[in-house]
N, C-alpha and C positions, 0 to 999 in steps of 0.2 A: 353485725358487731359494732359497737361504737363506745368507746371511752376515752376518758381524759387522764393524763399522767403527767407528771413533773418532767421536764427535758432531761435534768441532770440524772434522775433515777433511770430513766430509759436508756439514756446515753451509757451509764454506766453498765447496765446490764448488756447491752450490745458490745461494749469494749470486750467483756469478758469471755464472748463467743466468737471473736474475730479469727482467733487461731484454730477453731474446731470447724467452723463452716468452710467445707472444702471448695473453693473456688475453681480448681483445677481438675475436678473430678469429672468423669464421664456422665455422671448423674446430676443434671441441673439442679434437683431439688436439695442437693447436699450443701449448694451455697446459700440457702434459705435458712431462715429461723422460723419456727412455728409459733405464732402468737395465738393464744388463747384466753379470751376475757371470760371470766367465771362470774355468775351470779353473786358470789360471796363478795365482790369488790376486791379482786385481785387479777393479776395479769400473770399468766404463766407463759415463760419463753424456753423454747427447747431448741437445741442444735446438735448436730451428730454428723460424723464423718464416717459413720459404720464402726469405728473402732473405739471412739470416744463419745460421751454422751454428756450434756449438760441440761439441767432443769432448775430454772429458777423461778421463784414467785415474788411478786413486788405489789405494792399497794396502787391501787388505781381506782377511779371513780367510773364505775361501769355504768352505763346507759342501757346496753344492749349486749347480751353475750354473744359468743361466736368465735370462729377461729379461721386464721389464713395463713399460709406460707408466703413470706416475703423475704427478698433478697437481703442479706445480712449487712453486707458492706454498704450498698445503696442507702439503706435506711439508717444505719449507723452514721455516715457522712452527713445526711440531711439533718438528722437530730442534733449532731455535734455543731451544726453551722447556725442553728438557731438561738444559742445562748441560753441563758437560765430563763425559761419560760414555762408555761402549762401547754402542752400539745394534745390536740384532739385528733385520734385516728378513727376513721370510719369505713366499714366495709361497703363497697357499692357492687353493682352487677358483674359478673364475670371475673370475681375475685380480684378486682381494682381495690387499692386501698388509697384512701384520701388522708393526707396528713396536713393538718392546719395549725398555725400559731401565729396569731396577730395578723398581719396583713400577708403572711406567706402562705402559699397553698401547693401542696404537691400531689400528683397523683402516680401511683406505682402498680406496675402489674405484678399481681400475685399468683400464686398456684393453689391448687386444691389441698386442703389439709389432710384430707384422706390418703394423698400421695407420699405424706412425708412418713420417713421409716419409723417404726416402732423401737423404743430403746429396751434393752434387757431388764427384766424385773429383778430390781436389787433389794426389794424390801426383805427378802428373807435372809439377807447376809448379815450375819452378826459382826458387830463393831465394837472397837474399843475407842477410848478416849485418849487424845495426845494432845498436849499443849501447843498451840498454834506455832509459837516462836521456834520450839524445839524440831516440828516437823519441817518447817521452812529451813531451818539450818542444815538439817540433814539431806534436804533435797539438794539445796545449793553446794553442799560438800561432796556430793557424789555424781551429780549430773553432768559434770564437765567431764568425766572420765568415761561416759558411755562411748561405745564404739560407734561410729558412722559407716562401718563397712557392711554393706547390704548382704555379703555373702556369710557374716558371723550373726546371724539372727540371735543366737542365745546370748549375745553380748550386746544387743540393742536396747538394753533397758536396765534398770536399777534393781537389784537383788534384794529383797526385804525378807528378813529372818528374825524370829524371836530368839533373845538371849536365854541361856540357861538359868540365870538367876534373876529373870525378869527384866523385859525391856525389848527395845527394837534396835537391829542392826540393819544398816544399808551399805550395800557395796556395790561398786561398778569398776569395770575395767575395759579397756581396749585392746589388751594384749600386750601394750609397751609400758602402761602404768595401771595403777589401782589406788581407788580411795574408798576408805571405810570411815563411817560415822556410826556412833551408836548413843543411845540414851536409855537411862534406867526408868523403867515404867511400872506403876502397879498392875497386877493382874496378869493373867495368861492371854497371851495374843493369839493362840492356837496357830503359830507360823512355824513349828519346828522344822517342816521341810522347805519352807520358803517358797516365794513367789517372784516373778521377774515383771517389773511394773515397765512398760514401754516409756522411752523418752518423751514422746509427746504427751503422755497421760500426766508426767511430773511437771512438764513444763507449763501446761495449763493450770495445773493446781497451783503452781508457783506464782503464775498471774494473778490467779484469784486472791491467793494469801497476801499479796504485796498490795492488794487494791483494797483491802480492808483494814481500818484503823482500830486499835483496842480489841482485836479479836484474841480471846483467851484459848479456846480449845475448838478442836475438830473431832468428828466421828470417822475412823478409818477402818475398813473391813476388808475381807477377801474371800472369794468362793475359790473352787478349782479352775475357773475361766474368766472371772471379773473382779475388778476391785471397785471399791465405791468410797467415795469421801463426801461427808455431809457438812456443809458449811452455813450456818445459820438457816435460812430457807433455800438453800441451793445445794444440789446433789450433782456431783461430778462422777461419773462411772467410766472404766476403761477395761477393754479387752485385755487380759494378760499374755504375755510373751509365752509361746510353748517352747519347750526345750529344756535342756539340763544346763544350769549356770556351772562353770568350772569351780573346782574345789579351791576356794580362795586362800584356805588355810594354808596350801602347799604353796601358795605365791609370797604369802608373807613371812619372813625369815623369824624363826622360832628364837633364835639366839644370834646376836651379832657381837663382834669383839672390839669394835672401835665406836667412840661416841665423840661427835664434834658439836661443840655448842657455841652459838654465834647469834649475832644480832640479826633479826629477821629484816629490818628495814637496810641494813648496810649490806647483807647479802643480796637482795632483791635489787637495789640499785646497781650494785657492782655486776649482777647478771646481765641487767637490761643494757650496760654499757658495753660490755666486752662482747656480748652476743650480737653486736651490730656487726662485727667482723667473722661471724660464725654462719652466716645463711648458706654459704656455699657447701658446708659440711652439715647440712640438716640441723643448724642450730646446735651443733656439738660444741661443748665447753669443757677443757679440762680442768679439774680441781687437784692443785698440788697441794697436799696437807702435810704440814709440820707442826711442831710444838710451837705454839703462839700465833701461827699465821697460816693463812690460806691463801694461795696464789690462783687466780682464775685466768685461764688462757685460752685464747681462740685465735685460729688462722684461717684466713680466705685466700685461696690460691691467687685469686685475681685481684685483691683489694689490698692485703696485708695481713696485720696481725694485732692483736691486743692483750694486755694482760694487767691485772690490778690485784694488789694484795690487801685483805682485809683481816683486822684481829681476830682470833678465835679461841676457846680453852679446848685444847687437846694435848694429851700426854702420852700417846700411844707412838708406835714407830711410824716414819713418813710413808705416805703412800699417794700414788696418783690414780685417779679414776675420772671418766668422762661420762656426762650425762648429757641428754637434750635439755638445753635451757629452758625452752618455751614449758615443758612438762614441770620443772623445778618452779617456775614462776607462777603457773596456773596453780599449785598448791600453796605457795607462799602467799598470794593475794587472799586466801581463805582463811589463813591464820591470824587470829587476833593478839596473841601473845608477842611481846617485844622480843622474846627469845626462843629460838627454835633449836631442835636438836636433830642431827642428822646422824642416823646409826648406819655403820657400814661393817663389812667383814674384809673383802678384798675387791680387786679391781674388776671381776667377773660376777659378783654377786649383787643382788638388788639392794638398793638403798632405802631406808626409811626415814622420811621426814615427819617429824612432829612437833607440835608446840612444847614448850618446857613445861607450862602449865597444862594438865589434862583437860583438854577440852572435848574428849570423845571423838577424835579425828586423827586419821594418819594417811599419809600417802606414800606408796611404794612406787619406785621408778627404777625400771631396768637400766642398766648402764650401758655405755655404746662404746665402741672402739674408734679412737680418734688418731 
């Protein structure tokens, strides 16, 4: 195997798989990428951690075809250090890989390509087209709510479901809060029952989507066990989470009796300031709501207390409710609208935070006793 390739092209390809190549695995081969130089003048790069797989094809000047498995991080650091140049990679005896650029020369210990795990066949999975920007938006607006509790396996991913009137809905929850993002799309997505995409699968997809400029659309599809995304000449596959996702419709209040309309930036900044004295109470902040104003109150038994009043639009009876400030701040950071609406019922019922302008996003936050 021997080929030449632009260092920026190879560096970008290796960057995309740094989160997939499993450096802490008990199987050393999983920390490697499979490089396969094809006679048609392309380089195929493959990475997997047995749950997530990536295959990408890149332009290369192939002098001799062949393949080798090489350590992903080591090769990436070397390529990144070489700056913008043309790199020559050649396979030597016993699977050593020579990397040359200008006066620089490296020799890396490789592994047999036959030892690299095979990826699941995703060619038979039907896909649908979704605008890349909308998919990225939906991932960013739900991923933050995925549970990190290893004992709640069915909450360890984002639930993807087709909408009745056509479109895609994504939901994530950790049991204390819930986020839902939805977009209208043309065609039947065949996702009536829904699937759970693991956190890492969407994290890696977000990395790829954020790395490509002017990307218009991607192909997304699911089988009963795997999900697949095709982006240009790249394919990302992921094993789906087994288990039953909770009935999220039971969590989202169907009706609320009070609506608080307020400035997103003023609410967010006040929460940040007041919550500086709420850490001792797990970031709990009281919201004392009355006509024309909301008083944010926090107390820390060790350090003191804080309160700040902001203007709001509210015409119902006064009420006091407590929330985890971090949960509210996480949701506010994802809203683009200058005005947000907090829908409430009483101090024991969940609150719904939404942008005043419909962005296809809402966050449900459970109240806390303070």
